[in-house]
C-alpha positions as CSV (number, residue, x, y, z in Angstrom):
1,M,0.0,0.0,0.0
2,S,1.4,3.4,-1.0
3,S,2.1,6.0,1.7
4,Y,0.2,8.5,-0.6
5,E,-2.7,10.0,1.4
6,M,-6.1,9.2,-0.2
7,S,-7.5,12.7,0.7
8,T,-4.8,14.6,-1.1
9,R,-6.2,16.9,-3.7
10,V,-4.8,16.9,-7.2
11,R,-5.5,19.2,-10.1
12,L,-4.4,20.2,-13.6
13,R,-0.6,20.7,-13.9
14,D,0.4,18.7,-10.8
15,F,2.8,15.9,-11.4
16,I,2.7,12.4,-9.9
17,L,5.6,10.1,-9.0
18,T,4.6,6.4,-9.0
19,I,6.0,3.4,-7.2
20,D,7.9,2.6,-10.4
21,D,9.6,6.1,-10.2
22,W,7.7,7.2,-13.3
23,F,6.7,10.9,-13.6
24,F,3.2,11.6,-14.9
25,S,1.6,15.0,-15.6
26,V,-1.9,15.5,-14.4
27,V,-4.0,16.5,-17.4
28,S,-7.4,17.0,-15.9
29,Y,-9.0,18.1,-12.6
30,D,-10.6,14.7,-12.5
31,C,-13.0,15.8,-9.8
32,D,-15.8,13.7,-8.4
33,F,-19.0,15.4,-9.4
34,D,-21.9,15.3,-7.1
35,A,-25.6,15.6,-8.1
36,A,-25.3,19.4,-8.2
37,G,-22.3,19.2,-10.5
38,T,-19.8,20.4,-7.9
39,G,-16.3,19.0,-8.1
40,T,-14.6,17.9,-4.9
41,G,-11.1,17.7,-6.3
42,T,-10.3,14.8,-4.0
43,V,-8.9,11.3,-4.5
44,R,-11.0,8.5,-3.1
45,G,-9.3,5.4,-4.4
46,D,-9.9,6.3,-8.1
47,A,-7.3,6.5,-10.8
48,K,-6.0,9.9,-11.8
49,R,-6.0,11.0,-15.5
50,C,-2.4,11.7,-16.5
51,L,0.2,11.4,-19.3
52,L,3.5,9.6,-18.7
53,R,6.4,12.0,-19.3
54,Y,9.6,10.7,-17.8
55,V,10.9,7.2,-17.0
56,P,14.2,6.0,-15.5
57,D,16.9,5.1,-18.1
58,E,20.6,4.5,-17.4
59,R,21.4,6.1,-20.7
60,G,19.0,9.0,-20.2
61,T,20.2,12.5,-20.6
62,R,18.2,13.9,-17.7
63,V,19.3,13.5,-14.0
64,S,16.7,13.8,-11.3
65,R,17.8,16.4,-8.7
66,W,15.7,16.3,-5.6
67,H,12.8,13.7,-5.5
68,G,13.0,10.3,-4.0
69,R,15.8,11.2,-1.4
70,A,18.2,8.3,-1.1
71,Q,17.1,6.7,-4.4
72,Y,18.5,9.6,-6.4
73,P,20.3,10.9,-8.4
74,K,18.8,8.8,-11.2
75,R,19.0,9.2,-14.9
76,Y,15.7,9.6,-16.9
77,R,14.5,10.0,-20.4
78,K,11.6,12.0,-21.7
79,L,8.9,10.2,-23.7
80,D,6.9,11.8,-26.4
81,F,3.2,11.2,-26.7
82,N,3.4,8.0,-28.8
83,E,6.4,6.6,-27.0
84,A,4.5,6.9,-23.7
85,Y,1.6,4.8,-24.9
86,E,3.9,2.2,-26.3
87,F,5.9,2.1,-23.1
88,L,2.8,1.6,-20.9
89,L,1.3,-1.0,-23.2
90,Q,4.4,-3.0,-22.6
91,H,4.9,-2.4,-18.9
92,R,1.5,-1.3,-17.4
93,P,-1.3,-1.9,-20.0
94,E,-3.9,-1.4,-17.3
95,Y,-3.0,2.3,-17.2
96,V,-3.9,2.9,-20.8
97,K,-7.3,4.2,-21.8
98,D,-8.1,7.4,-23.7
99,V,-5.2,8.9,-21.8
100,H,-3.3,7.3,-18.9
101,Y,-4.9,6.4,-15.6
102,V,-2.7,5.9,-12.5
103,P,-4.4,4.1,-9.6
104,A,-4.2,6.0,-6.4
105,G,-2.5,3.0,-4.7
106,D,0.4,3.3,-7.2
107,I,1.1,6.9,-6.4
108,K,4.2,7.5,-4.2
109,E,4.2,11.3,-4.3
110,V,2.1,14.2,-5.7
111,L,4.3,17.1,-6.8
112,H,2.4,20.4,-6.2
113,P,3.7,23.3,-8.3
114,E,2.9,25.9,-5.6
115,V,4.8,23.9,-3.0
116,W,8.0,23.5,-5.0
117,L,8.3,27.0,-6.6
118,P,10.0,28.7,-3.7
119,V,12.5,25.8,-3.4
120,I,13.3,25.9,-7.1
121,A,13.6,29.7,-7.1
122,E,16.3,29.4,-4.5
123,R,18.3,27.1,-6.9
124,D,17.7,28.8,-10.2
125,E,18.3,32.5,-10.8
126,R,16.0,32.6,-13.9
127,V,13.1,31.2,-12.0
128,A,13.8,33.6,-9.1
129,L,13.6,36.6,-11.4
130,I,10.1,35.7,-12.6
131,Y,9.0,34.6,-9.1
132,D,10.2,37.9,-7.6
133,L,8.5,39.9,-10.3
134,L,5.1,38.1,-9.8
135,R,5.0,37.7,-6.1
136,T,4.8,41.5,-5.6
137,H,1.4,41.4,-7.3
138,I,0.1,37.8,-6.6
139,P,-0.1,35.8,-3.4
140,R,2.8,33.3,-3.2
141,N,0.5,30.3,-2.7
142,K,-1.4,31.2,-6.0
143,M,1.6,30.5,-8.3
144,G,3.8,27.5,-9.0
145,I,6.1,25.8,-11.5
146,T,5.4,22.7,-13.5
147,G,7.0,20.6,-16.2
148,S,10.6,19.4,-16.1
149,F,11.6,22.0,-13.4
150,L,8.9,20.6,-11.0
151,C,10.3,17.0,-11.6
152,G,13.9,18.1,-11.1
153,L,14.6,16.9,-14.6
154,N,15.2,20.2,-16.4
155,T,18.3,20.7,-18.6
156,P,20.1,24.0,-19.5
157,H,17.8,24.3,-22.5
158,S,14.5,23.5,-20.8
159,D,11.6,26.0,-21.0
160,I,10.1,27.3,-17.7
161,D,6.4,26.6,-17.2
162,F,4.8,28.8,-14.5
163,V,1.3,28.1,-13.2
164,I,-1.0,30.8,-11.9
165,Y,-4.1,29.7,-9.8
166,G,-7.3,31.6,-10.2
167,L,-8.6,33.8,-13.1
168,E,-8.0,37.1,-11.4
169,N,-4.4,36.1,-10.5
170,F,-3.8,34.7,-14.0
171,N,-4.9,37.9,-15.8
172,R,-2.9,40.0,-13.4
173,A,0.2,37.9,-14.1
174,R,-0.2,38.5,-17.8
175,E,-0.4,42.2,-17.2
176,V,2.7,42.2,-15.0
177,V,4.7,40.2,-17.6
178,E,3.5,42.4,-20.4
179,S,4.5,45.5,-18.4
180,A,8.0,44.1,-17.8
181,K,8.4,43.4,-21.5
182,E,7.3,47.0,-22.3
183,E,9.9,48.3,-19.9
184,E,12.6,46.2,-21.6
185,R,11.5,47.6,-25.0
186,S,11.8,51.1,-23.8
187,T,14.9,50.9,-21.6
188,G,16.7,47.8,-22.8
189,I,17.6,46.8,-19.2
190,A,14.6,44.9,-17.8
191,P,15.2,41.1,-17.1
192,I,12.1,40.0,-18.9
193,R,12.0,40.5,-22.7
194,D,9.6,39.7,-25.5
195,V,9.8,36.4,-27.5
196,D,12.0,36.9,-30.6
197,D,11.8,35.3,-34.0
198,H,14.2,32.5,-32.9
199,F,11.9,31.3,-30.1
200,W,8.7,31.9,-32.1
201,L,10.0,29.6,-34.8
202,Q,10.8,26.9,-32.3
203,I,7.3,27.2,-30.7
204,Y,5.6,27.0,-34.1
205,R,7.5,23.9,-35.2
206,K,6.8,22.3,-31.9
207,R,3.1,23.0,-32.1
208,N,2.9,22.4,-35.9
209,P,-0.6,24.0,-36.1
210,A,-3.0,24.1,-39.0
211,L,-2.3,27.8,-39.2
212,S,0.3,29.7,-41.2
213,Y,3.3,30.9,-39.2
214,D,2.2,34.6,-39.4
215,E,-1.3,33.7,-38.3
216,F,-0.1,31.6,-35.4
217,I,2.2,34.4,-34.2
218,W,-0.6,37.0,-34.5
219,H,-2.8,34.9,-32.2
220,E,0.0,34.1,-29.7
221,R,1.1,37.7,-29.2
222,R,-2.4,38.6,-28.2
223,K,-2.3,36.1,-25.3
224,K,0.5,37.9,-23.4
225,N,1.5,34.8,-21.5
226,R,5.0,34.2,-22.9
227,G,8.4,35.8,-22.4
228,V,12.1,35.3,-22.2
229,V,14.3,35.5,-19.1
230,A,18.1,35.3,-19.3
231,G,17.9,33.7,-22.7
232,T,15.3,31.1,-21.6
233,Y,11.8,30.9,-22.9
234,F,9.0,30.8,-20.3
235,D,5.2,30.7,-20.4
236,I,2.4,31.3,-17.9
237,L,-0.3,28.6,-17.6
238,Y,-3.7,28.8,-16.0
239,S,-5.1,26.4,-13.5
240,R,-8.3,26.8,-11.5
241,D,-8.0,27.8,-7.9
242,W,-9.8,25.5,-5.4
243,S,-12.6,28.1,-5.1
244,E,-13.2,27.8,-8.9
245,M,-13.6,24.1,-8.9
246,A,-17.3,24.6,-8.1
247,L,-17.6,26.2,-11.6
248,L,-16.5,23.0,-13.3
249,D,-19.2,21.8,-15.7
250,P,-19.5,18.0,-15.7
251,R,-20.9,18.2,-19.3
252,D,-17.5,19.3,-20.5
253,Y,-16.1,15.9,-19.5
254,E,-19.1,13.8,-20.6
255,P,-18.3,11.5,-23.6
256,G,-20.4,12.3,-26.6
257,E,-21.4,10.6,-29.8
258,K,-19.1,11.6,-32.7
259,I,-21.1,13.0,-35.6
260,G,-18.4,14.1,-37.9
261,Y,-15.9,16.9,-38.7
262,R,-17.3,20.3,-39.4
263,R,-16.2,23.9,-39.9
264,I,-18.2,26.7,-38.3
265,R,-18.1,30.4,-37.9
266,C,-19.7,31.9,-34.8
267,R,-19.5,34.7,-32.2
268,V,-17.9,33.9,-28.8
269,K,-20.3,34.9,-26.1
270,D,-18.2,33.7,-23.1
271,A,-14.5,33.0,-23.1
272,T,-14.0,33.0,-19.3
273,F,-12.2,29.7,-19.2
274,S,-10.5,29.9,-22.6
275,F,-7.1,29.3,-21.0
276,D,-8.3,26.2,-19.1
277,T,-8.0,22.5,-20.2
278,P,-10.2,22.0,-22.0
279,A,-10.4,25.6,-23.3
280,I,-14.0,26.5,-23.2
281,Y,-15.7,28.9,-25.7
282,L,-19.5,29.4,-25.3
283,V,-20.7,30.5,-28.8
284,E,-23.7,31.8,-30.6
285,H,-24.6,29.3,-33.2
286,P,-27.8,27.7,-34.3
287,E,-26.6,24.1,-33.6
288,I,-23.3,24.3,-31.6
289,E,-23.4,25.4,-28.0
290,K,-19.7,25.5,-27.2
291,V,-16.3,24.9,-28.7
292,L,-13.9,22.9,-26.6
293,S,-10.1,22.7,-27.3
294,F,-8.1,19.9,-25.8
295,T,-4.9,21.1,-27.4
296,H,-2.8,23.9,-25.8
297,T,-2.3,25.5,-29.2
298,Y,-5.8,27.0,-29.2
299,V,-6.2,28.2,-25.6
300,G,-6.9,31.9,-25.2
301,Q,-7.5,32.1,-29.0
302,A,-10.4,34.5,-28.8
303,E,-12.2,36.8,-26.4
304,E,-15.8,37.5,-25.6
305,G,-17.6,39.3,-28.5
306,E,-15.1,38.1,-31.2
307,W,-15.9,36.0,-34.2
308,I,-14.1,32.7,-34.8
309,E,-13.8,30.0,-37.3
310,A,-13.3,26.6,-35.9
311,R,-13.0,23.1,-37.3
312,G,-13.2,20.0,-35.3
313,M,-15.4,17.0,-34.4
314,V,-19.0,17.6,-33.7
315,E,-20.1,15.6,-30.6
316,K,-23.6,15.2,-29.3
317,T,-24.4,14.3,-25.7
318,A,-27.6,14.0,-23.8
319,H,-27.3,17.7,-22.8
320,E,-25.7,19.5,-25.7
321,T,-24.0,19.6,-29.1
322,R,-20.5,20.9,-29.2
323,L,-17.4,21.2,-31.5
324,V,-14.2,19.5,-30.1
325,V,-10.8,20.7,-31.4
326,G,-7.9,18.5,-30.6
327,T,-9.4,15.1,-31.0
328,T,-5.9,13.8,-31.9
329,R,-2.5,14.8,-30.4
330,E,-1.5,16.6,-33.6
331,A,-4.9,18.1,-34.2
332,K,-4.4,17.8,-37.9
333,G,-7.1,19.6,-39.9
334,E,-8.5,21.1,-36.7
335,W,-8.2,24.7,-35.6
336,I,-9.6,27.8,-33.9
337,R,-8.8,31.2,-35.5
338,R,-10.1,34.6,-34.6
339,L,-11.6,36.3,-37.6
340,R,-10.0,39.7,-37.8
341,D,-12.7,41.4,-39.8
342,S,-16.0,40.3,-38.3
343,T,-17.9,43.0,-40.2
344,R,-17.8,40.6,-43.2
345,I,-19.4,37.7,-41.5
């Protein structure tokens, strides 16, 4: 039996270390919904919805720094999406469903981004620069760090993934980062600068979206959640604060009947949770009630009142008809784009 406490809450962007010393990223809030649709965010013996990211490998290029105590340092390798499925099908096939499900009894440790950020900031000057900038405006327990830094598996070339909890804090963090970049543009001395063409090209190739390079960059610049610190790219990710869990809609996680691919144009009437996972856009359309994006490429893609064009899979549930973007890892032939001239719709 694992020493993991069954009452520990997990949420999007946490990481899990299993009894096999595998690192999984938590990809959903995976709340238990009661009759009123309120998410508890607790683990009660159920498996957690994750993706396998890092596994021990004697020939791995990453060395774990601070998890596992006496068992470390240990070499790891990072798995891409397809490799992770193949690895689990061979070693833990019971984990594989639509994504990966880790039984609570196999969890050795939950890595909470907000707990580890102060520790990591003490060890990395780049993280400390962003942390010091943000914590003058945002409560310290409302921000964290995720990805390879959280796992202690970052390399000199790793991106920095910050997490901000709560919509109000997230929007404030974007303003703070944008202000810092403006200062750098005007004075040339601020530690935070804008993303340049070199990094944009790397991001575009990594995402490989169904948008042109120029169109992709136009959308990304509007989001104001990316920057560069001491030559390292970083982004700011959103996660619901515990108080926002009650706003989770169980219908967004309800499986639907796949009707077929479709392209629509519609007006966004609510983009409150457009930076969440899934990104949620409530739209005005005669048939489609909402557009959901399960790929990070199309989070924050449009704001309330703007017109969008979206292509994805139409799904019908007992409660609604929706368009889902990101039905595959690559999201080939699927997109959300903000229409720049809505007067021609």
